[in-house]
N, C-alpha and C positions, 0 to 999 in steps of 0.2 A: 426601402427597408420595410419589411412586413413583420407580421407576427410569426416568426419562424421562416422556413424556406418555402417560397410560394409554389415551387414545382413539386415538392414531395410532401409538404405539410409537416415537415419535421421540426420539432421544437426541442432542441437539445438541452435547453435550460429547465425544461419541465420535468420534475422528479417522476411524473407518471409515464414519461416517454419510453422508459425501458422496462416497464412492469411485465410486458408480454414477451420480453426478449429484446436483444439489440437489433435495430432496423438496418441490418447490414446492406440490404439491397438499396435502400435510400442513400446510405452513406457512399456506396459505390457509384451511384448516379451523380452525387454531388462532387465526388473526387474527379469525375470526368468532365463536369460542366462548371462547377463553382467551388473550387477546392479551398477558397477562403471565403466563408459565407457569414453574413450577419445573422445573428439570432437575438430575438427580443427576450426579455425577462419579465415576468409578471410584476415584480417589484424592483424598481431601480433600472439603471441604464443597461442596455444589452451588451453584446460582446461579439467579437469575431471568432468563429470556429475554424481552426486550421486543421485540414483533413489529410493532406498528403504527407508521406514520410519525410521527404526532403524539406518541406516547409516547417514541419515540426522540429527537425534537426536544426534548421536555421534559427528558429526562435530560441531554442534551448541554448545554442552556442553564442548568440548575440546578447550577452547579459548587459551590455551597456545600453542597448536599445530597448530590450524587453526585460523589465524589472520584476523580480519575485517579491521584492520588499514593499514597493509603493502601495499596492492594494491587496497583498496577500496572494494566496494560491487557489482560491475558489472564486467562481464568477459572481457570487452574491457579495454585496458590500457588508463588511463586518462592523460591529460597534467598536469604538476606539479601544476599549479595554482588551477585547479579543484580538484585534489587529496588532496591538502592542505585544501581546503574548506570542502571537504567531511570528512576529518579526524577530523574536529571540530564538527561533528554531532555524536549524541549518537550511531546511528546504525553502525558507523565505528570506534568506540573507543574500545580498548581492556582493560580488567582489568589490573591494578587497576584504571586507569584513568576513565574508564567507570563507575565504582562504585562511584567514587568521584562526578561525575556529575549527575548520575541517582538518587542516594539516596535522595538528597534534593528535587528533582522534583517529586518523587514518590507520596508524600502526595497530591500534587496539582492535580494529575490525578487519585486518588483513586476512588473507586466505589461510595462512598457516595457523594463526590464532584461533580462527573459527573452526578449523579442522580438528583442533584439539578438543572441541566440544562434542565430537561425534559420539563417544561412549555415553555421555550424559543424555544427549538427544535420543539415542537409540533406546536407552533405558526408559526414558519418559514415554516414547512411542509404544514400547512393549507394555507398559503399565496401562496406557490408553486402550490398547487392543484387548488386554485382559478384562478391563472394565466393560468394554463394548461387548465382548463375548458373553459376559454374564447376563446382559440384557437381551441379546439376540437381535431385537429390533430397536433401532436408535434413530434419533433426529441428529443426523451426522454433523451438521454445522456446529451446534452448541454442545452436544454430548461427546463428540470425539475431537473434531479439529480445533475447537477453541482451547482445549486443554494444553496443546503443544506450545504455542507462542506464550501463553500466560505463564507456564511453568519454566520455559527456557529463559524468558526475559527476567522473571523473578529471581532465578538462580544467577543469571548473568550479572544482574545489578546488585545482588545481595539483599534483596528486599525480603523482609520476614514473610514466611509462608502464610501467616495469618492475614496478611494484607493483600494477597494475590487476588482474591475474589472481588474485593472492592475495586481494585485498580482495573480489573477486567471489565467490571460494570461501567466504570467511568470511560474506559477506552471505547466500549461499544456505544455509549451515549454520544460521544463525540463523532463517531463514524456513522451513526444511524439517526441523526437528528431530523431527517426528512421523513422518516417512517414512523407513523403514529403508534405502531405496535412495539417499537423499540426505543423511541425517544424518551428522555427523562421528563418527569412531571414538575421539576423544580428549577426551571431556568434553562434547561436544554444544554446545547453545546458549550456555550460560554461558561455556565456554572460548572459543568463537568471539567472543562479545561482548567479553570481557576482552582477547583478543589484538588485536581491531580498535581498542579504546579505547587500549591501550598504544601501538599504532602511531601513532594520532592525537596522543597526548600527546607522543611523541617528535618527531613531525612539527612540531607547534606550537612546541615548545621550540627545535628547530633553526631554524625561521623567525625566531624572536625573537633567537636568538643571532647569526644572519646579519645581522639588522638592526642589532644593536649593534656588530658588528665592522665593518660597512660602512655607516655612517650616510649617506654621500653617494650610495649606490647606490639607485636607485628599486626598491622591492619589486615582486614579480610582480603583475600586474593580474588577480587572481583572487579568489574568494570567501573563501579562507583569509585573505588580506591584509585584506579588508574586515572580517571578523569579529574578527580579532585587534586591529584598530585601533578597534573600537567600545567604548563604555563601557556597562556594564550596572549600573544603579543607582549610577552615579558611578565605577565601577572597571572596568578591562579584564577581559575573560573570562579566567579562569585556564586552565591547560592541562588540568586534570581536567574542567572543564565543557566545554571544547572537545572533549575525547574523547567525552563523552556525546552532544554535538550531532552530531559526525562519524559516530558509529555509527548514529544515527537517520537522518541524511541518506543515507548510503551504503546502508544496509539497506533502508529504505523506498523509496528511489529505484530500487534494483535490482529488488526484488520486485514492487512494484505496477506499475511500467512494463512489466516483462517479462510480467506476467499480463495487463495491459490489451491489449497488442499480440498476444499469442498467443491469448488467449481471443477477442479481437476478430476475428481471422482465422477461427477456428473457427466463430463465430456467423455471419459473412458467408458462409462456405462452406455452412452449413446453410440459408441464405436466399439462394439464387443470384439471384433476381430483384432483391433489394436490392443485391447486389454489382454486378449489371449496371447498375443505376441510378446507382451511384456512379462506375462507369467512364464512363458517358455524361456525367455532370455532377459532377466532383470538388469543386465548390463545396459539395456536401452533406456532405463529409467531417467538418467540425467538429461538425455535429449528429449524425452517425453515431458519432463518438467519445463524445459524451454518452450516446447510447443504449447503446453498448457498456458504458460505465461503470455504467449503471443495470441493464442486463439481466444482465451478467456481472461484477458488482462484484468487485474484487480481494480484499477482505477481508470475511469473513462478519460480523464483529462487533468492537467494542472494549468492554472492561469498565470499570465504575465500581464504587465501594464506598460504600454508604450511610453518611453521617456521623451520622445520627440516624434515629429511627423516622419513617416517612413513609408516604404512600399513592400508588400509581401504577396507573392503569387499574382502580380499584376493589379493588386488592390491597394488603394491609398489608405494607410492607417494614420489616424490623427493622434497627436500627443494626448495621453490620458486614456486612450481607448483600452478596453479589456481585450486580451488575446488569449484564447484557450487552445492548448496543444492537445488534440484528440488522439490519444494512443489507440483507442478502440478502432479508429479509422486507419491511422497510419500503419498499424500492425497487419492490415489486410490490403495494403496498397499494391495494386497490380503491377506497378512499375518496379517493385522491389521483390515481391514474393511470387513464385510460380503457383498457380492455382490457389490463390490466397484464402478462398472460402473452404478449402479442404483441410481437415484436421489430419496431421501426419506426424506420428511420433518419431519418425526417422528424418524429419526435415533438416537439411543442412545445405548451405548456411542458414542461419535463422537470426537475422539482425533486428529482432523486435525491439521496441522502445519501452517496454513495461518497467524497466529500471531507470528510465530516463537516459540522458546522454549529455556529455559535456560536464560543466562544473558541478551540476547537481546530480550526477550519476549516483545511484543509491548507495549510501555508505554501508548498508546492511546486506548488500547483494550476496556475499559469500555465506552469510548466515541463512538467508532465505533459500538459496539453492541447496544448502546442506539439509535444512529442515524438509524441503520438498523431496529430496532423494531418499533420505532415511525413512520418512513417513510412508512413502509409497512402497519402499522395500518391505517394511514391516507389515503394512496393511495387506499386501498381496501374499506375503508368506503366511500370515495369520489366518486368512479367510479364503479358502478355495471357492466359496460361493458368496457373491455380493450382488444384491439385486434391489431395485427400487421397491419400496413398500408404500408408496403414495406419490403424489405429484410434488415436484420441487416448486418452491415459492421464492420469487426474487425479492430482494430488498427494494423498497421505494427510495430511489436516490438518483440524482443527476450526476453524482460523482462516483459512487461505489458501484462497481459492476459485479454484483455477487448475489448469493442466496441467503435467505434467512431461515429456510427450511429445506432439508433434504432427507426425507424419511427413507431409510434403507434397512434391509434385512441381511444380517451377517451370520454365516454358518462355518464352523470349523470342521 
């Protein structure tokens, strides 16, 4: 075991490893030679990087062997307070607890319910396009794409509009803690998570107090009302559990949607013939969103922890070892995708793993797809001319596969 992979020099745990782009050639070499490869970390024990599609699926499905809860979902070891908060999120729960919390929420996020949000999402997108048109030249990541998930989730949860900006800042701090340009100065990821959780706990408590004081008043028709009215294993969700769920929904919704939209535009600008094809026939946008998710997946990996000695891809995994499922690699597995390094908005089938698979398949998948489709429909309709106005800049992160700057010029 060396400091990264000896053959390629790749160090997937290093936040600087992706600053100049994803090293897809190295990942392809490893898939062919060492598809389960040990990676060192600068601080703390290293981890096994799982690079093939089939092995990632196996880890995701074997929840009894590969735990999301034991050590959390990032390769770094977290402090006890942060780990406890993360364990209250669906993405870091193991069955049967995971099923207890997910099943009552599934109806709230089903396709038909999310589809009813399309008029709201379209109106928000049009507002964003009008605001961008007034500027002409924008930093697309934060001036345009960030506004959509922040406003959608704010309305979805019934959060007062005055609080949206602060929640957006906290979400960004949690997702960008490895980038000194974006990280918080007052305690970082843990402090941001705790602040958002405390906000949510107070928000839920206020909602319940209002309901008790005014039993004859119909509560707001939003997701917060639905969640607080649900029973989980026979009892209502308490405020602490609501806080953890709120942190996951707001943070994941902000980060992954912003990344999908900004990285999606970058990829389309790099492939102008495919951008022109979508302008000619916008009915191809849903398939294009899926290809964007495959080709420029928002998250590089999620971690699991081995609950026992096992074997994966011919490699012995010891109890307690960290195991990271690399979607960035699995989404370009030559055994699954034809010509996987090619961006193709018409690709079908497209069994990418950017939403996960198995028990932890993304609860917000229908909302993410809806946001992606409507956003690109409105963007292409609003601006006949879209061009780069400077060099894109990637975020410094070993987890988030996205941009922190995408300067573009928009013309109507």
